[in-house]
C-alpha positions in Angstrom: -28.9 8.8 4.0 -29.9 6.2 1.6 -27.5 3.6 2.7 -28.4 1.2 5.5 -25.6 1.2 8.0 -24.8 -1.8 10.2 -22.7 -2.8 13.2 -21.2 -6.2 12.8 -20.0 -8.1 15.8 -17.4 -10.8 16.0 -15.3 -12.2 18.8 -11.7 -13.6 18.6 -9.5 -15.3 21.2 -6.4 -13.3 20.6 -6.0 -9.5 20.6 -3.3 -9.6 17.9 -5.7 -11.4 15.6 -8.4 -8.9 16.4 -6.2 -6.0 15.4 -5.1 -7.7 12.2 -8.7 -8.3 11.3 -9.6 -4.6 12.0 -6.7 -3.5 9.8 -7.9 -5.8 7.0 -11.5 -4.5 7.1 -10.6 -0.9 7.3 -7.9 -1.0 4.7 -10.4 -2.7 2.3 -13.0 0.0 3.1 -15.4 -2.7 4.4 -15.4 -1.1 7.8 -15.1 2.6 8.7 -14.2 1.8 12.2 -13.6 -1.3 14.3 -13.7 -0.9 18.0 -12.0 -3.6 20.0 -13.3 -4.4 23.5 -11.9 -6.8 26.0 -11.0 -9.0 27.2 -14.4 -10.4 27.8 -15.5 -13.8 29.1 -17.6 -15.9 26.8 -19.6 -19.0 28.0 -21.1 -21.1 25.3 -21.9 -24.7 24.1 -19.5 -26.2 21.7 -19.7 -29.9 20.5 -21.8 -30.9 23.5 -19.4 -29.2 26.0 -19.9 -26.1 28.0 -17.0 -23.8 27.3 -15.5 -20.7 29.0 -12.9 -18.6 27.2 -11.4 -15.1 27.1 -12.2 -13.2 24.0 -12.0 -9.8 22.4 -15.1 -8.3 20.9 -15.0 -6.4 17.6 -17.7 -3.8 16.9 -17.5 -3.1 13.1 -19.2 -0.2 11.5 -20.2 -0.8 7.9 -23.1 -0.8 5.3 -25.6 -3.5 4.7 -24.6 -3.8 1.0 -21.0 -4.6 2.1 -21.9 -7.4 4.4 -21.2 -10.3 2.1 -17.7 -9.1 1.3 -17.1 -8.1 5.0 -18.3 -11.6 6.1 -15.9 -13.2 3.6 -12.9 -11.2 4.8 -13.7 -12.0 8.5 -13.9 -15.8 7.6 -10.6 -15.7 5.7 -8.7 -14.1 8.7 -10.7 -15.7 11.6 -9.1 -18.6 13.5 -12.5 -20.2 14.5 -14.2 -22.8 12.5 -17.6 -21.2 13.1 -17.0 -17.4 14.0 -19.7 -15.3 15.4 -20.6 -12.8 12.7 -23.8 -10.9 13.5 -25.0 -7.8 11.8 -27.3 -5.3 13.6 -29.0 -2.4 11.9 -28.0 1.1 12.9 -31.4 2.6 13.0 -30.4 6.2 13.7 -27.3 8.2 14.4 -25.7 11.6 14.4 -25.9 13.1 10.8 -22.2 14.0 10.9 -21.2 10.6 12.1 -23.3 8.8 9.4 -21.8 11.1 6.7 -18.3 10.2 7.9 -19.3 6.4 7.7 -20.5 7.0 4.2 -17.3 8.7 3.1 -15.0 6.0 4.7 -16.6 3.0 3.2 -16.2 1.3 -0.2 -18.5 2.9 -2.9 -20.8 0.3 -4.3 
């Protein structure tokens, strides 16, 4: 496979928003699959305060060359001022699965 596949991670505080985001990303072929995990507990610093919140984790399968568009769509639909949007490389995977990813994502 020539394309570089990535897994993008974001968290949201409402399951319904997470599902809406997953639908937007897959419908626009920016994600082949979005797995929603949760609820999880997040502990973090925000504006000099230690925060604790319940969130849902999105594991988004995509391609590196779609990241900018994917990031833009996440920011449009995301309720946070500064959402977590982190991309990790998929360094290897099942040939069949990677072919499926390739076929489900926007051609660029």
